[in-house]
C-alpha positions, 0 to 999 in steps of 0.5 A: 500500500502507499505510504507503507514499507515492509522489512523482512530480516532473517539472520542465520548463525552456524556454530561448529562442533565444540569440544569442552575438554582435552580428551573430547568426551564432552562436546556440542554438535554443530547447530544453526541459530535463526533470528528474524524480524518482520516490520511494517513502517510508515513511509516517513519512518515516524511510526513502525511495528515489528514482530521480532524473534530470537532462536526461532526454532528453539535450538538448545545447546551448551553455552558453557561447561565446567566441572571437577574431575576430582569428585567421585564420580567426576561431575559436569555442569552446563549452562544452556543457551537461551530459549526461543524469544518472541517480542513485539516492538512499537516505535513512534518518533516525534 
């Protein structure tokens, strides 16, 4: 329509296989992460609304791994990346 702009954005980041210890027994498989944005804006860019998504396909993987080989049995603790996040943004410029 006249006076309206549409923005579509898709970001894909690939993380290769990661090993977390010297003997390569703790690892994370390669995975893609997809973020996106759909935005509708007035032609003059004074008003806009957007639907924004991070990790759209909810890919989960290790963010960091730690632990102690001195405990019996050896322990491994992991932090996991953030889950899918969906948000709405509104902008009004005066």
